[in-house]
N, C-alpha and C positions, 0 to 999 in steps of 0.2 A: 504494500500500500504506500501511497505517496504521503508525504508529510502534510500536505494541505488537506487531503481527504481525512486523515486521522484527526487533524485539528478541527475540521468541520464537524466530524462525528462527536468529538469531545464537547464542542460548544453546544451541539444539539442535545447531548445527554445531560449536560449541565443545566440547560434551559428546562428540560423535562423534569429534572430533579427539583429545581427551584419551584416549578409549577406545582409539583406534587407536595412539596413542603408547604406552599401557600394553601393548598386545599386542606392539608392536615391541620394547619393552624386555624383555619376557618372552622373546621369540624370540631376541634377542641374548644374553640371559643363558643360555638353553639351549645356544646355539651355543658360548659361551665354556666352559660346562661340558663339552661334548663335546670341545672343543679341548684342554682341560687333561687330560682322560682319555686322549685319543688324538691327540696333536699331528700326527704324520706323515700318517696317513690323512686327517685333516681338511684339512691344507694341500694334499694331493694332490687331494682332491675339489674344494677351492676353486679350485685352478689349472685343473682340468679344466672346471669351470663357467665360469671366466673366459675360457678359450680358446673354448668354445662361444659364449658371449655376444659375444666379439670377432668371431667368424666371422659371427654373425647381425647384427653392426653395431648392437648395443644401445647406447644413449647412454653417452657417456664418464662422465657424472656418476654413473650407477648403478654402473658398474664401480669408479670411485674410491671411492664410498661403501662398497662391498663390501670393497675393499682396506683401507680404514681400519678397518673392523670386524674383519677377519681379522688385520690386523697389530698391533692393539692388544694382544691377549693374547700374541702371539709376542714382542713387545718386552718385555713384562712378564716372561715366562719367561727371556728372554736376560739381562735385568738381574738377575733373581733368581739365575740360574746364575753370573753373573760376580761377584756379591757373595759367593757361597759359595766362590769360588776365592780371594778375597783375605782 
């Protein structure tokens, strides 16, 4: 392959990765919005999905990533609540 073709493919792959990252950021933002509006049903749904994924033996990395995404807003709300008490 020529250098220019490889460089073009690299740029195309980088643009695709950036678009996917933007879509993922938007999806996480939507999930956080839903969680803030309805925390208990969202956590219940996440626990149910986690249970099903564990039964299907989906990779642990995917489950850990989901837990980090779900737990971030939860800890933020707990901290906010505790600050309100003091």
